[in-house]
C-alpha positions in Angstrom: 16.6 166.2 -45.1 13.2 168.5 -45.6 12.5 167.3 -49.2 9.3 168.0 -51.1 8.4 167.9 -54.7 4.6 167.4 -55.6 5.5 166.9 -59.2 7.3 163.7 -58.1 4.7 162.6 -55.6 7.2 163.8 -52.6 4.9 165.3 -50.2 6.9 166.1 -47.5 9.3 164.8 -45.0 9.5 166.3 -41.1 12.1 165.8 -38.6 9.8 165.3 -35.7 10.1 161.8 -35.5 6.6 159.5 -36.4 4.8 162.7 -37.9 4.6 161.8 -41.6 3.0 158.7 -40.6 -0.3 160.1 -40.0 0.2 163.0 -42.9 0.8 159.4 -45.1 -2.5 158.4 -43.8 -4.4 161.6 -44.7 -3.0 161.6 -47.9 -3.8 157.7 -48.8 -7.7 158.4 -47.3 -8.2 161.4 -49.7 -6.5 159.2 -52.6 -9.2 156.5 -52.1 -12.0 159.2 -52.0 -10.5 160.0 -54.8 -10.6 156.8 -56.7 -7.6 157.7 -58.5 -5.6 154.0 -58.0 -2.7 155.5 -56.4 -1.0 154.6 -53.4 1.1 156.3 -50.5 4.5 155.0 -49.5 5.4 155.8 -45.7 9.0 155.7 -44.9 10.1 155.9 -41.5 12.9 154.5 -38.8 12.3 151.8 -35.7 12.3 154.9 -33.4 9.3 156.2 -35.4 7.1 152.6 -34.5 7.6 153.9 -30.5 5.5 157.0 -31.1 2.0 156.8 -29.7 0.7 158.3 -33.6 2.1 155.3 -35.5 0.0 153.2 -33.0 -3.2 155.3 -34.2 -2.0 155.5 -37.8 -1.9 152.0 -38.1 -5.3 151.4 -36.3 -7.1 154.0 -38.7 -5.9 152.7 -41.8 -6.8 149.0 -41.3 -10.4 150.3 -40.0 -10.4 152.1 -43.2 -8.4 150.1 -45.7 -6.6 152.6 -46.6 -3.8 152.3 -49.6 -1.0 153.2 -47.8 2.7 151.3 -47.7 4.3 151.5 -44.4 7.9 150.7 -44.6 9.7 150.9 -41.6 13.9 150.9 -41.6 15.0 149.2 -38.6 18.8 150.1 -38.4 18.0 148.8 -34.3 19.4 152.2 -33.0 17.0 155.3 -31.8 20.0 157.9 -32.3 22.8 156.7 -29.9 20.0 154.0 -27.6 20.3 150.5 -28.9 16.8 148.2 -29.7 17.7 145.9 -26.8 16.7 148.8 -24.3 13.8 149.8 -26.0 11.9 147.1 -26.9 10.6 144.1 -24.9 10.6 141.8 -27.8 11.7 142.5 -32.0 8.5 141.0 -32.9 7.1 144.4 -34.9 5.5 142.7 -37.8 3.8 140.5 -35.0 2.6 143.5 -33.3 1.3 145.3 -36.8 -0.3 142.2 -37.7 -2.4 142.5 -34.7 -4.5 145.7 -36.6 -5.2 143.1 -39.4 -2.5 144.5 -41.4 0.0 141.9 -43.7 3.2 142.4 -42.4 6.7 141.3 -44.1 10.2 141.3 -42.6 13.4 141.4 -45.2 16.4 140.9 -42.4 19.2 140.8 -45.0 18.8 144.2 -47.0 18.0 142.4 -49.7 16.9 145.5 -51.7 15.2 142.9 -55.1 13.0 141.1 -52.5 12.2 144.7 -51.2 11.3 145.8 -54.7 8.8 142.3 -55.3 7.2 142.9 -52.0 6.7 146.4 -52.6 5.3 145.7 -56.1 3.2 143.1 -54.8 1.2 145.0 -52.3 1.2 147.9 -54.5 -0.9 145.7 -57.0 -3.0 144.7 -54.0 -4.0 147.8 -52.8 -4.4 149.1 -56.3 -6.8 146.1 -57.4 -8.9 146.6 -53.9 -7.8 143.2 -52.7 -5.8 144.6 -49.5 -5.9 147.7 -47.4 -2.6 148.9 -45.7 0.8 146.5 -45.8 3.8 147.0 -44.0 7.4 145.9 -44.6 10.4 145.8 -41.8 13.6 146.3 -43.7 16.8 146.1 -41.4 19.7 147.8 -42.3 22.2 149.7 -40.3 23.8 152.7 -40.0 27.3 152.6 -40.9 28.1 156.5 -39.6 27.5 158.8 -37.1 23.8 159.8 -36.3 24.5 163.3 -37.7 27.3 163.5 -39.7 29.9 162.1 -41.6 31.9 160.7 -38.7 32.1 157.5 -36.6 31.2 156.9 -33.4 32.1 153.6 -32.9 34.3 154.6 -29.8 31.3 155.7 -28.0 30.3 152.9 -26.4 26.7 151.6 -27.7 27.6 149.7 -30.5 30.9 147.9 -31.6 32.7 148.0 -35.3 32.4 144.1 -35.5 28.5 145.2 -35.9 29.7 147.3 -38.9 31.6 144.6 -40.4 28.8 142.0 -40.4 26.6 144.5 -41.9 29.1 145.7 -45.3 29.2 142.3 -46.0 25.8 142.5 -47.0 25.9 145.7 -48.6 23.3 146.0 -50.9 25.1 148.3 -53.4 28.3 145.8 -53.4 25.6 143.4 -54.2 23.9 144.6 -57.0 27.1 145.8 -58.4 28.2 142.1 -58.9 25.3 141.6 -60.5 26.2 144.1 -63.3 28.6 143.8 -66.2 32.2 146.8 -65.6 30.6 148.6 -68.5 27.2 149.1 -66.9 28.8 149.7 -63.7 31.2 153.2 -65.7 27.7 154.0 -67.3 25.7 154.7 -64.3 29.4 156.2 -62.2 29.5 158.5 -65.1 25.6 159.4 -65.1 25.9 159.8 -61.3 29.1 161.9 -61.1 27.3 164.0 -64.0 24.0 164.6 -62.0 26.2 165.4 -58.9 28.6 167.9 -60.4 25.4 169.7 -62.2 23.5 170.2 -59.1 26.9 171.9 -57.8 27.1 173.8 -59.9 24.1 175.1 -59.6 23.9 175.8 -56.1 27.3 177.8 -56.1 25.9 179.5 -59.7 22.7 180.9 -58.1 22.4 183.8 -56.5 21.6 184.4 -53.2 18.0 185.2 -52.1 16.4 188.6 -51.5 15.5 189.3 -48.1 11.9 190.1 -49.2 11.7 186.0 -49.4 11.8 185.6 -45.8 7.8 186.3 -46.0 6.8 184.1 -49.0 4.6 181.4 -47.9 4.8 182.7 -44.8 0.9 183.9 -44.4 -2.0 183.1 -46.7 -3.4 185.6 -48.7 
């Protein structure tokens, strides 16, 4: 979960809901001042849009026309609380537009539509035509909030919902567009990468105790 790799332009993630949004906005401000033409993409769930910092960040980004693409992965759940018990209306894009930000909704998990929206948004921001842009992607959580188990007996959602979303599984839809040889090649590459990662992890030594102090204090 806590990923960071600046070589791959992954600025960082956080377990605190909504906190990556203002960090992304601050980074976008720095990039705009540098004039590099780079764009920041901030990913978060529907629960994060209920945090005050979400609205503060949207307002600041719109005010300064920052190159940041906000991507909300809306699975209609904040851990175990359905969206109907949290939102007076589902018109999230409408609320975002009040800040003068272009907002788009993809309700059917169409990954190719999302890719095209993102490509168009990034091109508009890089050319200076647009400030921040928002995309709401509807999706669904197949398993429990944390862990590999199912939780449909908890009473806050039904298995019927899952079955409806499994029909729209974007992986299956993309797979259907490829021939068998392409699918086999991709799966073999993925399995190889996973196996190499496991071998590296199991073959790596445990860190020395002194590593507890690495990067804790500034020199």
